C-alpha positions as CSV (number, residue, x, y, z in Angstrom):
1,X,6.1,-9.7,12.0
2,X,9.1,-7.6,11.1
3,X,7.3,-4.4,12.2
4,X,6.3,-6.1,15.5
5,X,9.9,-7.1,16.2
6,X,11.0,-3.5,15.5
7,X,8.4,-2.1,17.9
8,X,9.4,-4.6,20.5
9,X,13.1,-3.5,20.2
10,X,12.0,0.1,20.5
11,X,10.0,-0.6,23.6
12,X,12.9,-2.5,25.1
13,X,15.3,0.4,24.4
14,X,12.9,2.8,26.1
15,X,12.5,0.6,29.1
16,X,16.3,0.5,29.5
17,X,16.5,4.2,29.1
18,X,14.0,5.1,31.8
19,X,16.2,4.1,34.8
20,X,19.2,5.6,33.0
21,X,17.5,8.9,32.6
22,X,16.6,8.9,36.3
23,X,20.1,8.0,37.3
24,X,21.3,10.8,35.1
25,X,19.0,13.2,37.0
26,X,20.9,12.3,40.2
27,X,24.2,13.5,38.6
28,X,22.8,17.0,38.9
29,X,24.2,17.0,42.4
30,X,27.5,18.9,42.8
31,X,29.9,19.3,45.7
32,X,29.7,22.2,48.0
33,X,32.1,22.9,51.0
34,X,30.5,23.8,54.3
35,X,32.6,25.6,56.9
36,X,31.3,26.0,60.4
37,X,32.4,28.4,63.1
38,X,33.7,25.5,65.3
39,X,36.3,24.8,62.6
40,X,34.7,21.8,61.0
41,X,34.8,21.6,57.2
42,X,33.1,19.0,55.0
43,X,31.6,18.6,51.6
44,X,27.9,18.0,50.9
45,X,26.3,17.1,47.6
46,X,23.4,19.4,46.6
47,X,21.4,20.0,43.4
48,X,23.3,22.3,41.1
49,X,20.5,24.9,41.2
50,X,20.8,25.4,45.0
51,X,23.2,26.6,47.6
52,X,23.4,25.6,51.3
53,X,24.5,28.1,54.0
54,X,25.0,27.6,57.8
55,X,22.5,30.2,58.9
56,X,22.6,29.6,62.7
57,X,25.2,27.6,64.7
58,X,26.1,26.7,68.2
59,X,22.8,25.0,69.0
60,X,22.4,21.5,70.4
61,X,19.6,19.0,69.4
62,X,17.7,21.5,67.3
63,X,14.4,20.2,66.1
64,X,11.2,21.8,64.6
65,X,10.5,25.3,63.3
66,X,7.4,27.5,63.6
67,X,6.7,31.1,62.5
68,X,5.2,33.5,65.0
69,X,2.3,35.9,64.2
70,X,4.9,38.7,63.9
71,X,6.9,36.8,61.4
72,X,9.8,35.6,63.5
73,X,11.3,32.0,63.3
74,X,11.0,29.9,66.5
75,X,12.9,26.6,66.8
76,X,13.0,24.0,69.5
77,X,16.1,22.3,71.0
78,X,16.0,19.1,73.0
79,X,19.6,19.5,74.3
80,X,20.7,15.9,73.8
81,X,19.5,12.3,73.4
82,X,18.7,11.8,77.1
83,X,15.4,12.4,78.9
84,X,16.2,15.8,80.3
85,X,14.8,19.2,81.4
86,X,17.5,21.2,79.6
87,X,15.5,21.9,76.4
88,X,15.1,25.4,75.0
89,X,13.0,27.4,72.5
90,X,15.0,29.9,70.4
91,X,14.1,32.8,68.3
92,X,16.2,33.2,65.2
93,X,16.4,36.9,64.5
94,X,18.1,39.6,62.4
95,X,18.2,37.6,59.2
96,X,20.6,39.0,56.5
97,X,19.4,38.2,53.0
98,X,22.8,38.9,51.5
99,X,24.8,36.4,53.7
100,X,21.9,34.1,54.4
101,X,22.6,34.1,58.1
102,X,20.7,35.0,61.3
103,X,22.5,37.8,63.2
104,X,21.0,36.9,66.6
105,X,19.8,33.8,68.5
106,X,17.5,34.6,71.5
107,X,16.6,32.1,74.1
108,X,12.8,32.4,74.4
109,X,12.3,29.6,77.0
110,X,14.6,27.2,78.8
111,X,14.4,24.4,81.4
112,X,12.0,22.4,79.2
113,X,11.5,18.6,79.1
114,X,12.4,17.5,75.6
115,X,10.6,20.3,73.7
116,X,10.0,18.9,70.2
117,X,7.5,21.2,68.6
118,X,5.7,24.6,69.1
119,X,2.8,26.2,67.3
120,X,1.0,29.5,67.1
121,X,-2.7,30.2,66.8
122,X,-4.8,33.4,66.7
123,X,-8.3,33.0,68.0
124,X,-11.6,34.7,66.9
125,X,-11.1,37.8,69.0
126,X,-7.5,38.3,67.7
127,X,-5.6,36.9,70.7
128,X,-2.4,35.2,69.7
129,X,-1.4,32.0,71.5
130,X,1.9,30.0,71.9
131,X,1.6,26.2,72.2
132,X,4.4,24.1,73.5
133,X,4.6,20.3,73.3
134,X,6.9,18.6,75.9
135,X,7.1,14.9,76.7
136,X,4.6,15.0,79.6
137,X,2.3,17.8,78.6
138,X,0.9,20.3,76.1
139,X,0.6,23.9,77.2
140,X,-0.5,27.2,75.8
141,X,0.0,30.8,76.9
142,X,-0.9,34.2,75.5
143,X,1.6,35.6,73.1
144,X,2.5,39.2,72.6
145,X,4.0,40.3,69.3
146,X,7.6,41.3,69.7
147,X,8.2,39.6,73.1
148,X,11.6,38.0,73.6
149,X,10.4,35.9,76.6
150,X,6.9,34.8,77.6
151,X,5.0,37.7,79.1
152,X,2.2,35.2,80.2
153,X,3.6,33.5,83.3
154,X,0.6,31.3,83.9
155,X,0.4,28.7,81.0
156,X,-2.7,26.5,80.6
157,X,-2.1,22.8,80.6
158,X,-4.3,21.4,77.8
159,X,-3.3,17.8,78.0
160,X,-1.0,15.5,79.9
161,X,0.8,12.5,78.4
162,X,2.5,9.3,79.8
163,X,6.1,10.1,80.5
164,X,8.2,7.3,81.7
165,X,11.4,8.8,80.5
166,X,13.7,6.3,78.6
167,X,13.0,3.4,80.9
168,X,11.9,1.0,78.2
169,X,10.9,-1.6,80.9
170,X,8.1,0.8,81.9
171,X,7.1,2.1,78.5
172,X,9.4,5.1,77.8
173,X,10.1,4.5,74.1
174,X,9.1,7.8,72.5
175,X,9.8,11.2,74.1
176,X,8.7,13.6,71.4
177,X,5.3,15.2,70.8
178,X,4.6,17.1,67.6
179,X,1.8,19.6,67.2
180,X,0.2,21.4,64.2
181,X,-2.9,23.3,63.5
182,X,-5.2,22.4,60.6
183,X,-6.9,24.8,58.3
184,X,-10.1,23.8,60.1
185,X,-8.9,25.5,63.3
186,X,-8.3,22.2,65.1
187,X,-5.1,21.3,66.9
188,X,-3.4,17.9,66.1
189,X,-0.9,16.2,68.5
190,X,1.1,13.0,67.8
191,X,1.9,10.7,70.7
192,X,4.3,7.9,70.0
193,X,4.1,4.3,71.2
194,X,5.4,3.2,74.6
195,X,7.5,0.4,73.0
196,X,9.0,-0.8,69.8
197,X,6.2,-3.3,69.0
198,X,3.5,-4.3,71.5
199,X,-0.1,-4.1,72.3
200,X,-0.5,-0.9,74.3
201,X,-2.1,-0.8,77.8
202,X,-5.8,-0.1,77.8
203,X,-5.1,2.6,80.4
204,X,-3.1,4.6,77.9
205,X,-5.4,4.8,74.9
206,X,-3.6,7.8,73.4
207,X,-0.4,6.0,72.7
208,X,0.5,5.5,69.0
209,X,-2.2,8.0,67.9
210,X,-2.8,11.4,66.5
211,X,-5.1,13.4,68.6
212,X,-7.5,16.1,67.5
213,X,-8.8,18.9,69.8
214,X,-10.1,22.4,69.9
215,X,-7.5,25.2,70.5
216,X,-8.5,25.3,74.2
217,X,-8.0,21.5,74.5
218,X,-11.7,20.7,74.6
219,X,-13.4,17.9,72.6
220,X,-10.2,15.8,72.5
221,X,-10.6,12.7,70.3
222,X,-8.4,10.2,68.4
223,X,-8.1,11.4,64.8
224,X,-6.1,8.3,63.7
225,X,-4.5,5.4,65.5
226,X,-1.9,2.7,64.7
227,X,0.9,5.2,64.2
228,X,4.0,3.9,65.9
229,X,5.6,7.4,65.9
230,X,4.3,10.2,63.7
231,X,7.0,12.8,63.9
232,X,6.7,15.3,61.0
233,X,3.2,16.8,60.5
234,X,1.8,19.3,58.0
235,X,-1.8,20.2,57.1
236,X,-2.1,20.6,53.4
237,X,-5.4,21.1,51.6
238,X,-7.9,18.5,53.0
239,X,-5.2,16.2,54.4
240,X,-3.0,15.9,57.4
241,X,0.4,14.6,56.1
242,X,2.7,12.8,58.5
243,X,6.0,10.9,58.5
244,X,5.9,7.7,60.5
245,X,8.7,5.3,61.7
246,X,8.4,1.6,61.4
247,X,9.3,-0.9,64.1
248,X,12.8,-2.3,64.6
249,X,12.4,-6.0,65.2
250,X,11.9,-7.3,61.7
251,X,15.4,-7.0,60.4
252,X,17.4,-4.5,58.5
253,X,15.2,-4.2,55.4
254,X,11.6,-4.1,56.7
255,X,9.2,-2.5,57.5
256,X,9.0,0.6,55.4
257,X,9.3,4.0,57.0
258,X,6.1,5.7,55.8
259,X,4.6,9.0,54.6
260,X,0.8,9.2,54.9
261,X,-2.0,11.5,53.9
262,X,-4.0,10.7,57.0
263,X,-7.7,10.0,56.9
264,X,-10.0,10.6,59.9
265,X,-10.9,7.5,61.9
266,X,-8.5,5.1,60.2
267,X,-6.3,2.5,61.9
268,X,-2.8,2.4,60.3
269,X,-2.1,-1.0,61.7
270,X,0.7,-0.7,64.3
271,X,1.7,-3.0,65.9
272,X,-0.2,-6.0,64.4
273,X,0.5,-4.9,60.8
274,X,3.4,-3.3,58.9
275,X,4.1,-2.2,55.4
276,X,6.9,-3.5,53.2
277,X,7.6,-2.3,49.7
278,X,4.2,-0.7,49.7
279,X,2.2,-3.7,50.8
280,X,0.6,-4.5,54.1
281,X,1.6,-7.6,56.1
282,X,0.6,-9.2,59.4
283,X,3.3,-9.1,62.1
284,X,3.4,-12.7,63.4
285,X,5.3,-11.6,66.5
286,X,2.3,-9.5,67.8
287,X,-0.6,-11.5,69.3
288,X,-3.9,-10.1,68.0
289,X,-7.3,-11.4,66.8
290,X,-7.5,-8.6,64.3
291,X,-6.1,-8.8,60.8
292,X,-4.9,-6.2,58.4
293,X,-7.9,-5.7,56.2
294,X,-8.6,-2.0,55.8
295,X,-5.2,-0.8,56.9
296,X,-4.3,2.0,54.5
297,X,-1.1,2.0,52.4
298,X,1.1,5.0,52.5
299,X,1.2,8.0,50.2
300,X,4.9,7.2,49.8
301,X,7.5,5.1,51.6
302,X,11.3,4.8,52.3
303,X,13.7,2.0,53.0
304,X,13.6,0.7,56.6
305,X,15.5,2.8,59.1
306,X,15.7,5.9,56.9
307,X,13.8,7.8,59.7
308,X,11.8,10.3,57.8
309,X,11.2,13.4,59.8
310,X,10.1,17.0,58.9
311,X,9.0,18.1,55.5
312,X,7.3,20.9,53.5
313,X,5.6,21.2,50.2
314,X,6.8,23.3,47.2
315,X,4.0,24.1,44.8
316,X,3.8,25.6,41.3
317,X,5.1,29.0,42.6
318,X,8.5,27.4,42.9
319,X,10.8,28.4,40.0
320,X,12.9,25.2,40.2
321,X,11.5,22.4,38.1
322,X,13.5,19.9,40.2
323,X,11.4,20.5,43.3
324,X,8.2,22.1,41.9
325,X,4.9,20.4,43.0
326,X,6.7,18.0,45.4
327,X,7.4,17.4,49.1
328,X,10.9,17.8,50.4
329,X,11.5,15.4,53.3
330,X,14.4,15.2,55.7
331,X,15.7,11.6,56.2
332,X,17.4,11.6,59.6
333,X,19.1,8.3,59.0
334,X,19.7,5.0,60.7
335,X,21.8,4.9,63.9
336,X,23.4,1.9,62.2
337,X,25.7,3.8,59.9
338,X,26.7,0.7,58.0
339,X,23.2,0.6,56.4
340,X,23.9,4.0,54.7
341,X,20.2,4.8,54.9
342,X,18.9,8.4,55.2
343,X,21.2,11.3,56.1
344,X,19.8,13.3,53.2
345,X,17.0,15.5,51.9
346,X,14.8,13.9,49.1
347,X,12.2,15.1,46.6
348,X,9.0,13.1,46.9
349,X,6.1,13.0,44.4
350,X,3.3,10.4,44.6
351,X,4.0,7.3,42.6
352,X,7.4,8.6,41.4
353,X,10.9,7.5,42.3
354,X,12.5,9.7,45.0
355,X,15.2,12.1,44.0
356,X,18.1,13.3,46.1
357,X,18.3,17.1,46.8
358,X,21.1,17.1,49.4
359,X,23.3,14.2,50.4
360,X,26.7,13.7,52.2
361,X,25.7,14.1,55.8
362,X,27.1,10.6,56.2
363,X,30.5,9.9,54.7
364,X,31.7,6.4,55.5
365,X,31.4,6.2,59.3
366,X,31.7,9.9,59.8
367,X,28.5,11.8,60.5
368,X,28.5,15.5,59.5
369,X,24.8,16.0,60.3
370,X,21.4,14.5,60.6
371,X,18.6,16.4,58.8
372,X,15.6,16.9,61.0
373,X,13.0,19.5,59.8
374,X,12.3,21.5,56.6
375,X,10.6,24.9,56.8
376,X,9.7,26.8,53.6
377,X,10.7,30.5,53.8
378,X,9.8,31.4,50.2
379,X,8.9,29.5,47.0
380,X,12.7,29.0,46.4
381,X,14.2,28.7,49.9
382,X,13.9,26.8,53.1
383,X,15.5,26.2,56.5
384,X,16.9,22.8,57.4
385,X,17.7,21.8,61.0
386,X,20.4,19.4,61.9
387,X,20.0,18.0,65.4
388,X,23.4,16.3,65.4
389,X,25.6,19.3,64.6
390,X,23.3,21.9,66.2
391,X,23.1,23.8,62.9
392,X,20.3,25.5,61.1
393,X,21.0,25.7,57.3
394,X,19.5,28.0,54.7
395,X,19.0,26.3,51.4
396,X,18.0,28.6,48.5
397,X,18.0,28.6,44.7
398,X,21.0,30.3,43.2
399,X,20.4,33.6,41.6
């Protein structure tokens, strides 16, 4: 009996130490002062092994990255929060490894309707293609290595999408379209819902889905449905990973914002079902004869209104044990700043508690930035876009 009591005490001590150890891990963040060209100065918290550098400044609502076949970094810019045709695609050029800054920002395209995402593809005969996702359409054009503006002046329209602007009465809830190629040669496109929570019109079957198609737009089909707004997308191994935003009518603490390893043909439940603390529930506000049986749970999840966005994966080649074999995910943050949700970059491993890599973009009611996309440059460095401050940061491991 005495040995049993001693073992029980030992187990209790260990159980108390586990959260303490995790909390201690968070103390690895240290302050770093950021100085921008516009005169703004603020402090961020970042893991002690890493440094953060403003690599490109003076942009607007800068969004998602892509690397061209000739190795240059392209990034989209939606200009502001309105539905507009002032969007641009930039080329970030002349990178200086010593300073961590881009020496030149070229405007590749302008006059675009909310350009959220671009992608590149090389076909079987060696022709390079540039793909652009705007609110109302998906286009592609031939791409020539080294060009600083499109040389192909006649783009092909591969798909058109409902585009009611931001008129919520007529279904203009989500303006962004995200595109990514899988390692199977297929193109994937996310199309957000027309509303916060509703049964979509039968005339618009592609709402709240992820589409799959051939590179030329042929054989278009629904790969997965029931995704309210899949924003970040990355094909890794056999899976398409996506971040997805939960609806806004269930209060401040539910539903979860989710991160999925998407499976073909699955229905992820929106709008009749939602996830809360990793479990699936029926939304009583949405009329439907269907239940929630078979609705998949997420790979990982975040507190409501964290707004998970872009991400990338850092495998065993990464020298930092803090991020090795994990996803780094940008949490854009709630527009309700009092919630203090998001506004940071987190380390995500399946079944593990998330760890903070970068925090401090929200200080009280002051917003210094809203993390948007993460793009791995090397095993120990990545780019981070901020669509609030119009800044692209370089984050890299200290030497």
